[in-house]
N, C-alpha and C positions, 0 to 999 in steps of 0.2 A: 191743345193747346200746354205748351208749353211756356213757363212762371222765367220772367225774363228779369224781374225784379221784385223783391220784397226787401220792405223796411223792418219786419221778422230777424232779418239777417246784418242789421245797421245798427250802432251805437243811438240809443233817442237825438243826441245833438244834432244827429249829422241826416238822421233824415228826410226832411222834409229837403237839405239838398241835394244831396242824392236820385232823390224823386225826380225832382226837377229835373235833373241832369238827362234821368231817364226818358221821361215821358219828352223833351225835348229832341233825343234821338230817334224815340219809337212814334212818335204822334204828329209833331210838329213844333215850332221855334217859338217861344211863349214868355212872359214875366209871368210867377204865378206868389199867390198871398195866403198866408193863412193866421186867423186871430191869436193862434196859441201853438206855440211847437212842441208844446208839453203832451204828450196822446195819439200824437198822430199816426198814421198809421193806412200804407198803402200795398197796395201791391197788383203788378201789371203783368199777363200773359199775351203770349203774341202767337200767329196763327195765322193759315191763310187753305184758301177753297178756292183755287183758280186763279181767276184773275184779280180776285179779291184777297185785300189784306186785313186781318184779323187784330182786333188789339181790345183785349179785356181788359179794363178799370179798376179796381175797387181800392177806394181814398174815403177820410173823411174829410170832411168840408172844406173844400178848398176855392180860390180864387185867382182865374187865368186868366189874362190881358194878352191879346195879340195887335200889336203896333204896326203901322203901315213900315214902319222896319223889317218886326219878325214875317209880315207878308213876304216880304220882299224874298225873301230866304226861303219862301217855303215851294214845296213841289208841286208847279204847277200844271202836273199831268194826272194831279190826286182832285178826289172830290171826298169830304168826309163828311159820312154819315155817323151821329150820335143817338144810338140805339139804346133807350135807358132803362136797364130790367129791375133799380130798383134807386129809391129817393128821389130829387127833384135836382132838374136843373132851370135857372135861369140862364136865356138867349138873346142877348141883343147884337144884331152884326145886320150893317144897309139902312139904319135906320127903325130896325125891326127888334120887335120883342116879343119871344114868344116863352113858355112853360112850360118844361117836359115834366110829365108824372109817369111814374113805370109805366111801361107797354104805350110809350110813344115815342119818337124817332123824328129828328131834325137832321138836316143838311147844313154844312160850315163848307163854304169857302174859302181855304186856307189863302188865297190870294187877296184876299182883303181884310181887314181887321176885324176885330171882333172881341168882344167879351162874356166869358161863363163863369158861374155861379153855381157851384156843386154843394148841395143843400143837405145836411143829415148825412148819415154812410152809404155814399151812392155805392151804383154798381151799374158800368155803362159797358155797352159792347160797341167800338168805332170800326167801323168799315171804311177801309181804302177802296172807292173804287174809281177804276178809269176817267178818265175825265172826257175821254174820246168816246169811253162805251155807252156814258150818260147823255152827251150831247147827239150820240147817232141817233136816240129815242126819244129826245126833247128842244132837239136845235141849240145851234150854238149861242143862242140871245135869251134863252130861258136863263130869270134870274131865279138861283137853288138858293143864295143867300138868307139862314133863316128861315128855311120851308119847313114845313112842319107837318107832319103825317100822325094823325090821330085815331082811332078805333072807335072810329065812328061809323062803319057799316061793313059789311062783309068781306067787301074786295081788302077795305085799309089792315083790318081784323087778321086776315091771309096773311100778305105783306110785311104786318110787323109780326108775327109768330116765324112766318119763313126763315126772315132776320133774324131774329133771335135764335134760332136753331143753328145759326151758320156755325158757331164754336165748337157746336158737338161734332160738326162733319170734319174740322180739320184734323187731317193726319189720316183721314180712316177710310177714304176713298181712294179709287184710278186716276191717273191724271185725265183719263177721257170726261169720269162721271163730275171728276169737278169740272172741268170745263163748263159742263153741262147745267149742273146745280146752279156757277155763279152767274152766267148769263139768264137761266133763270131768273134768279131772284135779281139782274138789274131789270129784266121786263118787267117784275112785281112793280120794285119799285118807281119806275122811272112813271108806270100807270096811277101808280098812286099822287106820285108828286104832280102829275097835270093832271089829274082830278082835284086836290088843294088847293090848288090856283085856277078852279076852273078851266082849266087847257088841257085839251086832249092832247095825246102823241100827236107827233105833226102827219102821219097816214090814217085816211080811214082803216075800218077795223080789217076788212080783205086786203089792203095793202100792207098792214100792219101785218098780219101774218104771212103774206107773201117773201114780207123781208123776216119772220121771225123762222120760215123754214131756209133762208140763205144762210144766215147766221148760224144755224145747225149744221145744215149742210158741209157748211167751212170748217167748223168745230171740230165735226166728226174725220174731217182729213189732212187737216193742218198739216201734219206729219210729212204726207204725201210729199216731194219735188214735181212729182209730173201733174199737179194740183192747177187747172188753167179752168180760164171762164166758161169754157163748152161746158166742161163734166160739170163744174157748181150745178151751171144754169138747167144743163138736163139732170140734175139729181131733184132742181124743186119742179122740174113741169114747164118750164118756162122759157124764153131766146136771152139770150147773153142783151142782146140791145135791152130789152124792158125791165129787166135785174138789175143794168145800169142805173137806166130810167129812176127806177125806187132807188136807190142807193144814191142817184142825182140830187134829189130834193133833199140829204139830210149830209150832203158834202162829199159825197165818197163815190167808189166804185168798187166792182167786184175785185180787184186786185190790189185794190186800195185797202181795202177793208182786210184784204187775207196780210197783207206784209204789216198792217198795226195789231192785228193778233197774231201772229208770229213774233214780232218784236216787244209785246208786251210777256208774250209767252216765255222769251228769251231773259227778259230783265228779272221775271219773278224766278226762272234757273238759277240765274248768278247771284240773285239776292238771297234765295235758300241755302241754310247751314247744313242741309241735311246732303245738298247737290254740289258741296265745295270740292268732290273726290274730280268732278266732271272737268274739261276742256272746255272752253270759250267756244273751242271746234268742235267740239264733238256739243256742246250744245244749240248752237246754231244749227250744225246738218240735221240735228235731232226734230228739230222745227220746222225743216223742209228748205232752211236755205242752200244753194250750193254753190253760192259766189262767197267766200268768205272775205273777199274786199269790199262787195257789195253790201252786205252784212252789215260791216265793222261802221259803212258811210252813213246808212240808214240809222241804224243805232246812234250815233250821235245825233244828228239831223234832228233825231226825233229827243231824243231824253239830253240832250248838253256833254255826253261824255261817250268815250268809246269803254267798249265792251270790255274791253284787257285794264281798262284802269279804274270801273267800276269794281271787277273781280277783286284787284288789289286792293282798293277801297273797303272793301266788305273783309277780307282777310284782315287787313291791318287792325280791326277794331278788336 
């Protein structure tokens, strides 16, 4: 994890304002308030594991409010998971109120207004999950707002332990390993969220396992331009028709899933300062796109911005 901001480098009178600007850029738009600016301390670190963006926040007591106006400017492609490592958080969203203690996790839907009160000296790992990845497992009508995972059973304890360890893996793995780890993390989180509201993931266990194998087969060969539905299905040991039928219950298909994953990897690369030396075409070709015009159109349709414009935006910051 790379330190993106620390109040230790800022004059005390400016710390809170700088902190609010940094968190608006790195996490989501909001308004913050504190009881006293004296002694306010905070640090923000950023990282990534595969498709998961990571933000580690250490801060003094603070209140955060995201109104409908803020939510309208949020990134609709992301879901925020707040994994509390120390301190306590009071969260309210969609008429739900939950209290997070160290070792618990809660979802925040950035498209909806919410408030959060970080008590004491808190330490939080914020995990940015692609919405399509979570919806593929839980369905598009699953209400994630203020949905909480507590360490009540072995499944939940494993999920929380796994999530909390993600920051230690950031920047230490090769690309294929990162993608495998991130997919496993989303699998665990989705399963625990489903259990938290007594709603299982959308498919029975045997079918869920097949979908899991489909994801693995695609992730392992995502860079191959000759990745076809037949090759994926053959790797899993089922027919193309059966695979598409399984994914169809989640609003997807083999090639739609391939494209979604490729676009997400390209966006990650374009936003990654470590890959600033790579051209847009190099990134697209590297993740299996053979037609750059098709890539640009698909990217804009998915994220509302051309890949070249996203790169320029990141370079200007």
